[in-house]
N, C-alpha and C positions, 0 to 999 in steps of 0.2 A: 305238411300234414298228409298222412297216408289216407287215401280214399278207401273206405270199407263198404263194399257193395253187399247188400243183403237181399233176401227174398221175402216178400210179404204176400201171403195168399189170403184173400178175402172171399168168403163164400156165403151164399144163402142156400140152405137146404130146404127143399119142400118135402114134407112127409106125407105118407098115405093117411087118408081119413081114419083108417082103423088102427093107426099107430097106438101102441100100448106104451104109456109112459112108465119108465122105470124110476126108481128112487134116485135122488140127486147123489147120494153116497156111492151108488154104483158107478155113475159117470166120473165122479171125483177119483175113485180108485183106478178105473180103467184109463182115464186120461193121464194120470201120473205114471202108470205102467207103460203106456204107449210112448210117452216122452222119454222115459229111462231107456226103453228098448231101442229107441232111435239114436241113442248116444248123446242126448242133450241133458243139461243139468238144471233141474228144478231147484229154485232157491226159496220158493214160498208160493202159497196160493190162498185165495179167498173165494168162497162160494156163498151165495145168498139165495135161499129158497123163497119162492113166492106162493101165496095162497093159490090153490088150483093146480099146483104141480110144476110150474115153470121155475127156472133158476137162471142166475147169471154167475159166471165164474171167470176169474183171471188167474193165470199162472205166470209168475215171474221166472224167467230162465236166465242163466248166465249169458245166453246167446240172444235174448230179448224176451218174447212173451207169447202166450196163447190166451185168447179170450173167447168166451162162448156165451150166447144169450138164447134162451129157449122160450118159445111161445106155443106150448102144446095145444092150447085152445084154438090157435090159428094155423097149426100144423106146419110151423117152420122154425128153423134154427139159424142163427148167424154165427159164423166161425171165422176167427182171425188168427193166423199163425205167422209170426215174423221172426226171422233169425238173421243175425249178421254173420259175416264171414271173416271176422277179425283174425282168429287164430287158425281157422280151417274152413274149408268149403262145406257149408251146412245146407246147401240147396236140396240134396237128396233127402236129408232128415226132415226138412220143412215139408216136402211133398208127402213123405211117409206119415208124419204126424197129422197133416191135414186129411189125408185119405183115410187113415185108420180111425180118427175121431169121427169123421163123417159117416163111416160104415157103422158105427155104434147106433146110429139113428135110422138106418135102413132107408135112406131118402129115395124118393121116386125121381127127383131131379136135383141137380146142383148148378147154381149160377156162380161161376168162379172167376175171379180176376187175379192175375199175378202181376206184381209190381217189383221191379228191381230198383232198389233205393239204397 
């Protein structure tokens, strides 16, 4: 059996107290655009809004997944981007997707862990 090593980036983004929350549909559209521009293939997504403006979202990729959970009332976001390298090396795309989605929230700090798996 061929070993397929992928890259999994997990992050907690801390946001500024004066963070202005945008509509969930803004993030849904931007995240899909970021994924496509990175050369990854989105096969489906689901986003769920919460009262007060937070949301959770999961995007299934041919290469694996992206998940995001927001807590605007607590000023933080968790972000999870995982891609496998079965048909090509997707490590650069994984970094691009993580960094560009993070930038949408203008975080004041990012606690990030990278796991090869």
